[in-house]
DSSP file (Angstrom, degrees, kcal/mol; ACC not computed):
  #  RESIDUE AA STRUCTURE BP1 BP2  ACC     N-H-->O    O-->H-N    N-H-->O    O-->H-N    TCO  KAPPA ALPHA  PHI   PSI    X-CA   Y-CA   Z-CA
    1    1 A X              0   0    0      0, 0.0     2,-0.2     0, 0.0     5,-0.0   0.000 360.0 360.0 360.0 132.8   25.1   -0.3   21.2
    2    2 A X    >   -     0   0    0      1,-0.1     3,-1.0     4,-0.0     4,-0.4  -0.520 360.0-116.7 -92.5 165.6   25.2   -2.6   24.1
    3    3 A X  G >  S+     0   0    0      1,-0.2     3,-0.5     2,-0.2     4,-0.3   0.708 111.7  67.9 -76.3 -16.7   22.2   -4.4   25.5
    4    4 A X  G 3  S+     0   0    0      1,-0.2    -1,-0.2     2,-0.1     3,-0.2   0.789 103.0  47.1 -69.7 -25.7   22.6   -2.6   28.8
    5    5 A X  G <> S+     0   0    0     -3,-1.0     4,-2.3     1,-0.2     5,-0.4   0.568  84.5 106.0 -87.5 -11.2   21.7    0.6   26.9
    6    6 A X  H <>  +     0   0    0     -3,-0.5     4,-4.1    -4,-0.4     5,-0.4   0.804  69.7  50.6 -43.3 -61.4   18.7   -0.9   25.2
    7    7 A X  H  > S+     0   0    0     -4,-0.3     4,-1.9     1,-0.2    -1,-0.2   0.909 120.5  31.8 -54.6 -53.7   15.6    0.5   27.0
    8    8 A X  H  > S+     0   0    0     -3,-0.3     4,-2.4     2,-0.2    -1,-0.2   0.925 125.1  45.8 -69.6 -43.5   16.5    4.2   26.9
    9    9 A X  H  X S+     0   0    0     -4,-2.3     4,-2.5     1,-0.2    -2,-0.2   0.920 112.5  50.5 -64.1 -43.7   18.4    4.0   23.6
   10   10 A X  H  X S+     0   0    0     -4,-4.1     4,-2.2    -5,-0.4    -1,-0.2   0.901 112.8  46.1 -65.8 -41.5   15.7    1.9   21.9
   11   11 A X  H  X S+     0   0    0     -4,-1.9     4,-2.4    -5,-0.4     5,-0.2   0.916 111.2  52.3 -70.3 -39.2   13.0    4.4   23.0
   12   12 A X  H  X S+     0   0    0     -4,-2.4     4,-1.5     1,-0.2    -2,-0.2   0.903 111.7  46.7 -62.8 -40.1   15.1    7.3   21.8
   13   13 A X  H  X S+     0   0    0     -4,-2.5     4,-1.6     2,-0.2    -1,-0.2   0.859 112.3  50.4 -69.0 -33.6   15.6    5.6   18.3
   14   14 A X  H  X S+     0   0    0     -4,-2.2     4,-1.9     1,-0.2    -2,-0.2   0.879 111.3  47.5 -71.2 -37.2   11.8    4.8   18.1
   15   15 A X  H  X S+     0   0    0     -4,-2.4     4,-2.2     1,-0.2    -1,-0.2   0.817 110.0  53.7 -72.7 -31.4   10.9    8.4   18.9
   16   16 A X  H  X S+     0   0    0     -4,-1.5     4,-1.6    -5,-0.2    -1,-0.2   0.858 109.6  47.6 -70.4 -34.6   13.5    9.7   16.4
   17   17 A X  H  X S+     0   0    0     -4,-1.6     4,-2.6     2,-0.2    -2,-0.2   0.900 110.1  52.1 -71.1 -39.7   11.9    7.5   13.7
   18   18 A X  H  X S+     0   0    0     -4,-1.9     4,-2.0     1,-0.2    -2,-0.2   0.887 110.5  48.2 -66.1 -37.8    8.5    8.7   14.6
   19   19 A X  H  X S+     0   0    0     -4,-2.2     4,-2.2     2,-0.2    -1,-0.2   0.881 111.3  51.5 -61.6 -37.0    9.7   12.4   14.4
   20   20 A X  H  X S+     0   0    0     -4,-1.6     4,-2.5     2,-0.2    -2,-0.2   0.910 107.5  52.1 -65.4 -45.7   11.2   11.6   11.0
   21   21 A X  H  X S+     0   0    0     -4,-2.6     4,-1.8     2,-0.2    -2,-0.2   0.889 112.0  46.5 -54.6 -44.8    7.9   10.0    9.8
   22   22 A X  H  X S+     0   0    0     -4,-2.0     4,-2.1     2,-0.2    -2,-0.2   0.903 112.1  50.2 -69.3 -40.2    6.1   13.2   10.8
   23   23 A X  H  X S+     0   0    0     -4,-2.2     4,-2.4     1,-0.2    -2,-0.2   0.891 110.0  50.4 -64.9 -38.1    8.7   15.4    9.2
   24   24 A X  H  X S+     0   0    0     -4,-2.5     4,-2.0     2,-0.2    -1,-0.2   0.818 109.0  52.3 -71.6 -30.5    8.5   13.3    6.0
   25   25 A X  H  X S+     0   0    0     -4,-1.8     4,-2.0     2,-0.2    -2,-0.2   0.892 109.9  47.7 -69.0 -41.6    4.7   13.6    6.0
   26   26 A X  H  X S+     0   0    0     -4,-2.1     4,-2.2     1,-0.2    -2,-0.2   0.927 111.2  52.5 -68.1 -41.6    4.9   17.4    6.3
   27   27 A X  H  X S+     0   0    0     -4,-2.4     4,-2.5     2,-0.2    -2,-0.2   0.885 106.7  51.7 -56.6 -43.0    7.5   17.5    3.5
   28   28 A X  H  X S+     0   0    0     -4,-2.0     4,-1.4     2,-0.2    -1,-0.2   0.914 109.9  49.8 -62.8 -40.8    5.2   15.5    1.2
   29   29 A X  H  X S+     0   0    0     -4,-2.0     4,-0.8     2,-0.2     3,-0.3   0.923 111.2  49.3 -62.8 -42.6    2.4   18.0    1.8
   30   30 A X  H >X>S+     0   0    0     -4,-2.2     4,-2.6     1,-0.2     3,-0.9   0.914 111.0  50.5 -62.2 -41.8    4.7   20.9    1.1
   31   31 A X  H 3<5S+     0   0    0     -4,-2.5     4,-0.5     1,-0.2    -1,-0.2   0.760 101.0  61.9 -67.8 -24.8    5.8   19.2   -2.1
   32   32 A X  H 3<5S+     0   0    0     -4,-1.4    -1,-0.2    -3,-0.3    -2,-0.2   0.777 117.3  27.9 -70.1 -25.5    2.4   18.6   -3.2
   33   33 A X  H <<5S-     0   0    0     -3,-0.9    -2,-0.2    -4,-0.8    -3,-0.1   0.878 136.6  -7.4-102.3 -47.8    1.7   22.4   -3.3
   34   34 A X  T  <5S+     0   0    0     -4,-2.6    -3,-0.2     1,-0.1    -2,-0.1   0.208 103.7  83.0-144.1  21.3    4.8   24.5   -3.9
   35   35 A X  S   <S-     0   0    0     -5,-0.5    -1,-0.1    -4,-0.5    -4,-0.1  -0.221  88.6-100.6-131.8  46.5    7.9   22.6   -3.9
   36   36 A X  S    S+     0   0    0     -3,-0.1    -1,-0.4    -4,-0.0    77,-0.0  -0.257  81.8  12.1  75.1-157.2    8.4   21.0   -7.4
   37   37 A X  S    S-     0   0    0     76,-0.1    -3,-0.1     1,-0.1    40,-0.0  -0.099  84.2-105.3 -57.1 151.9    7.8   17.5   -8.5
   38   38 A X     >  -     0   0    0     -6,-0.1     4,-2.5     1,-0.1     5,-0.2  -0.163  33.3-100.3 -69.5 169.5    5.8   15.3   -6.0
   39   39 A X  H  > S+     0   0    0      1,-0.2     4,-2.5     2,-0.2     5,-0.1   0.887 126.3  51.2 -59.5 -39.8    7.4   12.6   -3.9
   40   40 A X  H  > S+     0   0    0      2,-0.2     4,-2.1     1,-0.2    -1,-0.2   0.845 109.4  50.5 -67.4 -34.5    6.2    9.9   -6.4
   41   41 A X  H  > S+     0   0    0      2,-0.2     4,-2.4     1,-0.2    -2,-0.2   0.893 111.1  48.5 -66.6 -40.1    7.7   12.0   -9.4
   42   42 A X  H  X S+     0   0    0     -4,-2.5     4,-2.8     2,-0.2    -2,-0.2   0.947 112.9  47.9 -69.3 -43.6   11.0   12.2   -7.6
   43   43 A X  H  X S+     0   0    0     -4,-2.5     4,-2.0     1,-0.2    -2,-0.2   0.872 111.7  50.3 -62.0 -36.8   10.9    8.4   -6.8
   44   44 A X  H  X S+     0   0    0     -4,-2.1     4,-3.0     2,-0.2    -1,-0.2   0.902 110.0  49.5 -66.4 -42.9   10.1    7.7  -10.4
   45   45 A X  H  X S+     0   0    0     -4,-2.4     4,-2.6     2,-0.2     5,-0.2   0.919 110.1  51.0 -61.2 -44.4   13.0    9.9  -11.6
   46   46 A X  H  X S+     0   0    0     -4,-2.8     4,-2.5     1,-0.2    -1,-0.2   0.906 112.0  47.9 -61.3 -39.1   15.4    8.2   -9.2
   47   47 A X  H  X S+     0   0    0     -4,-2.0     4,-2.9     2,-0.2     5,-0.3   0.936 111.5  48.9 -66.2 -46.9   14.2    4.8  -10.6
   48   48 A X  H  X S+     0   0    0     -4,-3.0     4,-2.0     1,-0.2    55,-0.3   0.886 113.9  46.2 -63.7 -36.1   14.5    5.9  -14.2
   49   49 A X  H  X S+     0   0    0     -4,-2.6     4,-2.1     2,-0.2    -1,-0.2   0.894 112.1  51.1 -71.3 -39.7   18.0    7.2  -13.6
   50   50 A X  H  X S+     0   0    0     -4,-2.5     4,-1.4    -5,-0.2    -2,-0.2   0.933 112.6  46.3 -60.9 -46.2   19.0    4.1  -11.7
   51   51 A X  H  <>S+     0   0    0     -4,-2.9     5,-2.8     1,-0.2     3,-0.4   0.928 111.2  52.0 -61.9 -44.2   17.8    1.9  -14.5
   52   52 A X  H ><5S+     0   0    0     -4,-2.0     3,-1.4    -5,-0.3    -1,-0.2   0.862 105.3  55.1 -59.1 -37.8   19.5    4.1  -17.1
   53   53 A X  H 3<5S+     0   0    0     -4,-2.1    -1,-0.2     1,-0.3    -2,-0.2   0.830 105.9  53.3 -67.1 -29.6   22.8    3.7  -15.1
   54   54 A X  T 3<5S-     0   0    0     -4,-1.4    -1,-0.3    -3,-0.4    -2,-0.2   0.355 122.2-109.5 -85.4   6.8   22.3    0.0  -15.4
   55   55 A X  T < 5S+     0   0    0     -3,-1.4     2,-0.4     1,-0.3    -3,-0.2   0.760  82.1 120.7  77.7  22.8   22.0    0.3  -19.2
   56   56 A X      < -     0   0    0     -5,-2.8     2,-0.3    -6,-0.2    -1,-0.3  -0.928  52.2-146.1-123.6 143.7   18.2   -0.5  -19.0
   57   57 A X        -     0   0    0     -2,-0.4     2,-0.3    -3,-0.1    45,-0.1  -0.664  18.6-140.7 -97.0 162.4   15.1    1.5  -20.1
   58   58 A X  E     -A  101   0A   0     43,-1.4    43,-3.3    -2,-0.3     2,-0.2  -0.917   1.5-134.5-127.8 152.2   11.9    1.3  -18.3
   59   59 A X  E  >  -A  100   0A   0     -2,-0.3     4,-1.7    41,-0.2    41,-0.2  -0.640  29.1-113.1 -97.1 160.5    8.3    1.2  -19.2
   60   60 A X  H  > S+     0   0    0     39,-0.6     4,-2.8    -2,-0.2     5,-0.2   0.868 118.0  56.1 -61.8 -35.0    5.5    3.2  -17.6
   61   61 A X  H  > S+     0   0    0      1,-0.2     4,-2.5     2,-0.2    -1,-0.2   0.934 106.4  49.4 -58.8 -46.8    4.0   -0.1  -16.3
   62   62 A X  H  > S+     0   0    0      2,-0.2     4,-2.5     1,-0.2    -1,-0.2   0.864 110.0  50.9 -65.5 -32.0    7.2   -0.9  -14.6
   63   63 A X  H  X S+     0   0    0     -4,-1.7     4,-2.7     2,-0.2     5,-0.3   0.952 111.5  48.2 -62.4 -51.4    7.3    2.6  -13.0
   64   64 A X  H  X>S+     0   0    0     -4,-2.8     5,-2.1     1,-0.2     4,-1.7   0.907 113.9  47.3 -58.4 -42.3    3.7    2.1  -11.8
   65   65 A X  H  <5S+     0   0    0     -4,-2.5    -1,-0.2     2,-0.2    -2,-0.2   0.916 111.6  50.1 -60.3 -46.2    4.6   -1.3  -10.4
   66   66 A X  H  <5S+     0   0    0     -4,-2.5    -2,-0.2     1,-0.2    -1,-0.2   0.872 116.5  41.0 -64.9 -38.7    7.7    0.0   -8.8
   67   67 A X  H  <5S-     0   0    0     -4,-2.7    -1,-0.2    -5,-0.1    -2,-0.2   0.672 105.3-125.3 -81.0 -18.3    5.8    2.9   -7.1
   68   68 A X  T  <5 +     0   0    0     -4,-1.7     2,-0.2     1,-0.3    -3,-0.2   0.845  69.9 120.4  76.9  34.5    2.8    0.8   -6.2
   69   69 A X      < -     0   0    0     -5,-2.1    -1,-0.3    -6,-0.2    -2,-0.1  -0.755  67.7 -85.0-126.7 174.0    0.4    3.2   -8.0
   70   70 A X     >  -     0   0    0     -2,-0.2     4,-1.8     1,-0.1     5,-0.2  -0.354  32.1-120.9 -79.9 158.9   -2.0    3.0  -10.9
   71   71 A X  H  > S+     0   0    0      1,-0.2     4,-2.4     2,-0.2     5,-0.1   0.870 112.3  60.2 -62.6 -35.6   -1.0    3.3  -14.5
   72   72 A X  H  > S+     0   0    0      1,-0.2     4,-1.7     2,-0.2    -1,-0.2   0.895 105.5  46.3 -59.6 -41.7   -3.3    6.3  -14.9
   73   73 A X  H  > S+     0   0    0      1,-0.2     4,-1.8     2,-0.2    -1,-0.2   0.850 110.6  54.7 -75.5 -30.1   -1.4    8.3  -12.1
   74   74 A X  H  X S+     0   0    0     -4,-1.8     4,-3.4     2,-0.2     5,-0.3   0.901 103.2  56.5 -64.3 -43.1    1.9    7.3  -13.7
   75   75 A X  H  X S+     0   0    0     -4,-2.4     4,-2.7     1,-0.2    -2,-0.2   0.963 109.6  44.4 -53.8 -53.3    0.7    8.7  -17.1
   76   76 A X  H  X S+     0   0    0     -4,-1.7     4,-1.6     1,-0.2    -1,-0.2   0.903 113.9  49.3 -62.2 -41.3    0.0   12.1  -15.7
   77   77 A X  H  X S+     0   0    0     -4,-1.8     4,-2.2     2,-0.2    -1,-0.2   0.911 111.2  49.1 -66.3 -42.9    3.2   12.2  -13.7
   78   78 A X  H  X S+     0   0    0     -4,-3.4     4,-2.5     1,-0.2    -2,-0.2   0.887 107.9  55.8 -64.5 -35.8    5.3   11.2  -16.7
   79   79 A X  H  X S+     0   0    0     -4,-2.7     4,-2.2    -5,-0.3    -1,-0.2   0.874 109.4  45.3 -59.7 -36.8    3.6   13.8  -18.8
   80   80 A X  H  X S+     0   0    0     -4,-1.6     4,-1.8     2,-0.2    -2,-0.2   0.863 112.9  50.3 -77.5 -33.6    4.7   16.5  -16.3
   81   81 A X  H  <>S+     0   0    0     -4,-2.2     5,-2.7     2,-0.2     6,-0.9   0.879 112.5  48.6 -66.8 -35.3    8.2   15.2  -16.1
   82   82 A X  H ><5S+     0   0    0     -4,-2.5     3,-1.4     4,-0.2    -2,-0.2   0.909 110.3  49.7 -69.7 -41.8    8.3   15.2  -19.9
   83   83 A X  H 3<5S+     0   0    0     -4,-2.2    -1,-0.2     1,-0.2    -2,-0.2   0.868 108.2  55.0 -60.5 -36.6    7.0   18.8  -20.0
   84   84 A X  T 3<5S-     0   0    0     -4,-1.8    -1,-0.2    -5,-0.1    -2,-0.2   0.424 117.4-115.3 -78.6  -0.9    9.7   19.7  -17.5
   85   85 A X  T < 5S+     0   0    0     -3,-1.4    -3,-0.2     2,-0.2    20,-0.1   0.636  85.0 114.3  77.5  17.8   12.4   18.3  -19.7
   86   86 A X  S   <S+     0   0    0     -5,-2.7    18,-2.5    -6,-0.2    19,-0.5   0.777  74.9  24.9 -90.4 -29.8   13.4   15.6  -17.4
   87   87 A X  E     -B  103   0A   0     -6,-0.9     2,-0.3    16,-0.3    16,-0.2  -0.855  59.7-158.9-129.5 166.6   12.4   12.5  -19.4
   88   88 A X  E     -B  102   0A   0     14,-2.9    14,-2.3    -2,-0.3     2,-0.4  -0.929  18.0-126.4-136.7 163.4   11.8   11.5  -23.0
   89   89 A X  E     -B  101   0A   0     -2,-0.3     2,-0.3    12,-0.2    12,-0.2  -0.924  22.2-175.2-114.8 138.3    9.8    8.7  -24.6
   90   90 A X  E     -B  100   0A   0     10,-2.3    10,-3.2    -2,-0.4     2,-0.1  -0.920  35.6 -96.5-127.8 153.2   11.2    6.2  -27.1
   91   91 A X  E     -B   99   0A   0     -2,-0.3     2,-0.3     8,-0.2     8,-0.2  -0.466  42.0-111.5 -67.1 142.1    9.4    3.5  -29.1
   92   92 A X        -     0   0    0      6,-1.4     6,-0.1     3,-0.5     3,-0.1  -0.594  22.7-141.7 -70.0 127.6    9.6    0.1  -27.4
   93   93 A X  S    S+     0   0    0     -2,-0.3    -1,-0.1     1,-0.2     3,-0.1   0.753  96.6  27.8 -69.6 -22.0   11.9   -2.0  -29.8
   94   94 A X  S    S+     0   0    0      1,-0.2     2,-0.4     2,-0.0    -1,-0.2   0.503 121.1  49.4-116.4  -5.2    9.8   -5.2  -29.3
   95   95 A X    >   -     0   0    0      1,-0.1     3,-1.7     3,-0.1    -3,-0.5  -0.880  56.8-167.1-139.8 102.6    6.3   -3.9  -28.5
   96   96 A X  T 3  S+     0   0    0     -2,-0.4    -1,-0.1     1,-0.3    -4,-0.1   0.780  90.0  58.8 -64.9 -24.0    4.7   -1.3  -30.7
   97   97 A X  T 3  S+     0   0    0     -6,-0.1    -1,-0.3     2,-0.0     2,-0.2   0.586 102.9  61.3 -79.0  -7.2    2.0   -0.6  -28.1
   98   98 A X    <   -     0   0    0     -3,-1.7    -6,-1.4    -6,-0.1     2,-0.3  -0.686  65.0-154.1-113.5 162.5    4.5    0.3  -25.4
   99   99 A X  E     - B   0  91A   0     -2,-0.2   -39,-0.6    -8,-0.2     2,-0.3  -0.929  15.1-124.1-133.4 163.1    7.1    3.0  -25.0
  100  100 A X  E     -AB  59  90A   0    -10,-3.2   -10,-2.3    -2,-0.3     2,-0.5  -0.834  14.8-141.3-105.8 143.0   10.3    3.4  -23.0
  101  101 A X  E     +AB  58  89A   0    -43,-3.3   -43,-1.4    -2,-0.3     2,-0.3  -0.892  29.1 168.9-101.9 131.0   11.0    6.1  -20.5
  102  102 A X  E     - B   0  88A   0    -14,-2.3   -14,-2.9    -2,-0.5     2,-0.1  -0.978  42.5 -91.4-140.0 154.0   14.5    7.4  -20.6
  103  103 A X  E     - B   0  87A   0     -2,-0.3     3,-0.3   -55,-0.3   -16,-0.3  -0.427  28.3-143.3 -64.5 138.1   16.2   10.5  -19.0
  104  104 A X  S    S+     0   0    0    -18,-2.5     2,-0.5     1,-0.3   -17,-0.2   0.940  93.5  21.1 -66.9 -45.4   16.1   13.4  -21.4
  105  105 A X    >   -     0   0    0    -19,-0.5     3,-2.2   -20,-0.1    -1,-0.3  -0.926  69.0-162.4-126.8 104.2   19.5   14.5  -20.3
  106  106 A X  T 3  S+     0   0    0     -2,-0.5    -1,-0.1    -3,-0.3    -2,-0.1   0.557  86.2  73.6 -69.4  -0.8   21.7   11.8  -18.6
  107  107 A X  T 3  S+     0   0    0      2,-0.1    -1,-0.3    -4,-0.0     2,-0.1   0.467  70.2 120.5 -88.7   5.4   23.9   14.5  -17.2
  108  108 A X    <   -     0   0    0     -3,-2.2     2,-0.4   -22,-0.1    -5,-0.0  -0.460  59.2-141.8 -63.8 134.9   21.1   15.2  -14.7
  109  109 A X    >>  -     0   0    0     -2,-0.1     3,-2.5     1,-0.1     4,-0.9  -0.848  14.8-125.8 -98.0 138.3   22.3   14.7  -11.2
  110  110 A X  H 3> S+     0   0    0     -2,-0.4     4,-3.0     1,-0.3     3,-0.4   0.798 111.8  63.1 -51.0 -33.1   20.0   13.2   -8.7
  111  111 A X  H 34 S+     0   0    0      1,-0.2    -1,-0.3     2,-0.2     7,-0.1   0.718  96.3  58.6 -66.2 -16.6   20.6   16.2   -6.5
  112  112 A X  H <4 S+     0   0    0     -3,-2.5     3,-0.3     2,-0.2    -1,-0.2   0.810 113.2  38.6 -76.1 -32.8   19.1   18.3   -9.2
  113  113 A X  H  < S+     0   0    0     -4,-0.9     2,-0.3    -3,-0.4    -2,-0.2   0.844 137.4  13.4 -85.3 -35.8   15.9   16.3   -8.8
  114  114 A X    >X  -     0   0    0     -4,-3.0     3,-1.6    -5,-0.2     4,-0.6  -0.746  60.6-178.6-143.8  89.8   16.0   15.9   -5.0
  115  115 A X  H >> S+     0   0    0     -2,-0.3     4,-1.7    -3,-0.3     3,-0.5   0.777  82.9  69.0 -60.0 -23.5   18.5   18.2   -3.2
  116  116 A X  H 3> S+     0   0    0      1,-0.2     4,-2.2     2,-0.2    -1,-0.3   0.831  91.1  61.8 -63.1 -29.3   17.5   16.6    0.1
  117  117 A X  H <> S+     0   0    0     -3,-1.6     4,-2.3     1,-0.2    -1,-0.2   0.876 102.5  49.7 -63.4 -38.8   19.2   13.4   -1.2
  118  118 A X  H <X S+     0   0    0     -4,-0.6     4,-2.0    -3,-0.5    -1,-0.2   0.877 110.3  50.4 -69.6 -39.3   22.6   15.2   -1.3
  119  119 A X  H  X S+     0   0    0     -4,-1.7     4,-2.1     2,-0.2    -2,-0.2   0.878 110.9  48.5 -65.5 -39.2   22.2   16.5    2.2
  120  120 A X  H  X S+     0   0    0     -4,-2.2     4,-2.6     2,-0.2    -2,-0.2   0.905 111.0  49.8 -69.7 -40.2   21.3   13.1    3.5
  121  121 A X  H  X S+     0   0    0     -4,-2.3     4,-1.4     1,-0.2    -2,-0.2   0.888 109.8  52.2 -67.1 -33.4   24.3   11.5    1.8
  122  122 A X  H  < S+     0   0    0     -4,-2.0     4,-0.4     2,-0.2     3,-0.3   0.931 109.6  49.0 -61.0 -45.8   26.5   14.2    3.2
  123  123 A X  H >< S+     0   0    0     -4,-2.1     3,-1.6     1,-0.2     4,-0.2   0.909 107.0  55.8 -59.3 -43.8   25.2   13.4    6.7
  124  124 A X  H >< S+     0   0    0     -4,-2.6     3,-1.8     1,-0.3    -1,-0.2   0.802  95.6  65.3 -63.8 -27.9   25.8    9.7    6.2
  125  125 A X  T 3< S+     0   0    0     -4,-1.4    -1,-0.3    -3,-0.3    -2,-0.2   0.708  91.8  65.5 -71.1 -10.2   29.5   10.3    5.4
  126  126 A X  T <  S+     0   0    0     -3,-1.6    -1,-0.3    -4,-0.4     2,-0.2   0.586  87.9  89.2 -80.7 -10.6   29.8   11.6    9.1
  127  127 A X  S <  S-     0   0    0     -3,-1.8     2,-0.1    -4,-0.2    -3,-0.0  -0.595  83.2-120.0 -86.2 149.3   29.1    8.0   10.3
  128  128 A X     >  -     0   0    0     -2,-0.2     4,-3.3     1,-0.1     5,-0.3  -0.493  35.1-104.1 -77.5 161.4   31.7    5.5   10.8
  129  129 A X  H  > S+     0   0    0      1,-0.2     4,-2.0     2,-0.2     5,-0.1   0.869 124.2  50.3 -55.6 -37.1   31.3    2.3    8.6
  130  130 A X  H  > S+     0   0    0      2,-0.2     4,-2.3     1,-0.2    -1,-0.2   0.943 112.6  45.9 -64.6 -47.9   30.1    0.4   11.7
  131  131 A X  H  > S+     0   0    0      1,-0.2     4,-2.8     2,-0.2     5,-0.2   0.942 111.5  52.5 -61.0 -45.5   27.5    3.1   12.5
  132  132 A X  H  X S+     0   0    0     -4,-3.3     4,-2.7     1,-0.2    -1,-0.2   0.899 108.7  49.8 -58.2 -41.6   26.4    3.4    9.0
  133  133 A X  H  X S+     0   0    0     -4,-2.0     4,-2.1    -5,-0.3    -1,-0.2   0.892 112.3  46.9 -66.4 -38.3   25.8   -0.4    8.9
  134  134 A X  H  X S+     0   0    0     -4,-2.3     4,-2.4     2,-0.2    -2,-0.2   0.909 113.4  48.8 -66.4 -42.6   23.8   -0.3   12.1
  135  135 A X  H  X S+     0   0    0     -4,-2.8     4,-3.0     2,-0.2     5,-0.3   0.924 112.2  49.1 -66.4 -45.5   21.7    2.6   10.9
  136  136 A X  H  X S+     0   0    0     -4,-2.7     4,-1.8    -5,-0.2    -1,-0.2   0.896 112.5  47.2 -61.7 -40.9   21.1    0.9    7.5
  137  137 A X  H  X S+     0   0    0     -4,-2.1     4,-1.9     2,-0.2    -1,-0.2   0.935 113.7  48.2 -65.0 -45.3   20.0   -2.3    9.1
  138  138 A X  H  X S+     0   0    0     -4,-2.4     4,-2.1     1,-0.2    -2,-0.2   0.931 113.6  45.7 -56.1 -52.0   17.8   -0.4   11.5
  139  139 A X  H  X S+     0   0    0     -4,-3.0     4,-2.6     1,-0.2    -1,-0.2   0.810 108.3  57.0 -69.9 -27.1   16.1    1.7    8.8
  140  140 A X  H  X S+     0   0    0     -4,-1.8     4,-2.4    -5,-0.3    -1,-0.2   0.896 108.2  48.2 -71.3 -35.2   15.7   -1.3    6.6
  141  141 A X  H  X S+     0   0    0     -4,-1.9     4,-1.8     2,-0.2    -2,-0.2   0.885 111.2  49.4 -65.1 -37.5   13.7   -2.9    9.4
  142  142 A X  H  X S+     0   0    0     -4,-2.1     4,-2.8     2,-0.2    -2,-0.2   0.926 110.2  52.0 -66.2 -43.9   11.6    0.2    9.9
  143  143 A X  H  X S+     0   0    0     -4,-2.6     4,-3.4     1,-0.2     5,-0.3   0.946 108.2  51.1 -55.6 -51.4   11.0    0.3    6.1
  144  144 A X  H  X S+     0   0    0     -4,-2.4     4,-1.4     1,-0.2    -1,-0.2   0.854 110.2  48.2 -54.4 -39.5    9.8   -3.2    6.1
  145  145 A X  H  X S+     0   0    0     -4,-1.8     4,-1.3     2,-0.2    -1,-0.2   0.923 113.1  48.7 -65.6 -47.1    7.5   -2.6    9.0
  146  146 A X  H >< S+     0   0    0     -4,-2.8     3,-0.5     1,-0.2    -2,-0.2   0.929 112.0  48.4 -58.0 -49.0    6.1    0.5    7.2
  147  147 A X  H 3< S+     0   0    0     -4,-3.4    -1,-0.2     1,-0.2    -2,-0.2   0.829 110.3  52.8 -63.1 -31.5    5.7   -1.4    3.9
  148  148 A X  H >< S+     0   0    0     -4,-1.4     3,-1.7    -5,-0.3    -1,-0.2   0.746  84.3 105.0 -75.6 -25.7    3.9   -4.2    5.7
  149  149 A X  T << S-     0   0    0     -4,-1.3    -3,-0.0    -3,-0.5    -4,-0.0  -0.387 100.8  -9.3 -65.8 130.6    1.4   -1.9    7.4
  150  150 A X  T 3         0   0    0      1,-0.1    -1,-0.3    -2,-0.1    -2,-0.1   0.748 360.0 360.0  55.2  29.8   -2.1   -2.1    5.8
  151  151 A X    <         0   0    0     -3,-1.7    -1,-0.1     0, 0.0    -2,-0.1   0.469 360.0 360.0 -89.4 360.0   -0.7   -4.2    3.0
């Protein structure tokens, strides 16, 4: 994008992000009622799987910290993921008071947990590497602004 395009293009990008945020909010409300695990449960599952891919197990406290939620809400969420057969608990090897959270079936694909992720990844493959880099940088800045709001 050149600087001569900035006012109209910047407004268009800002409006697109606002529409995306509204769409995400609607999706979060739908997921709370009739669309499987909550957004936090999906984020927790992605975190658990990412850590497992790195050869690391994770504790409920680490999940709570990662999500920025209370330990009590994580307990209930993990119980539901466990009941759904997505995670298992193992004794912590160094802390008898703690437990580790591991994927129950490591063959679980993230797209099974969150099919929208697969669609977004497919859409991203349509971008050129340069476009993808610009979009990623822009969205990282948007995420930072969102994270800083009311912090």
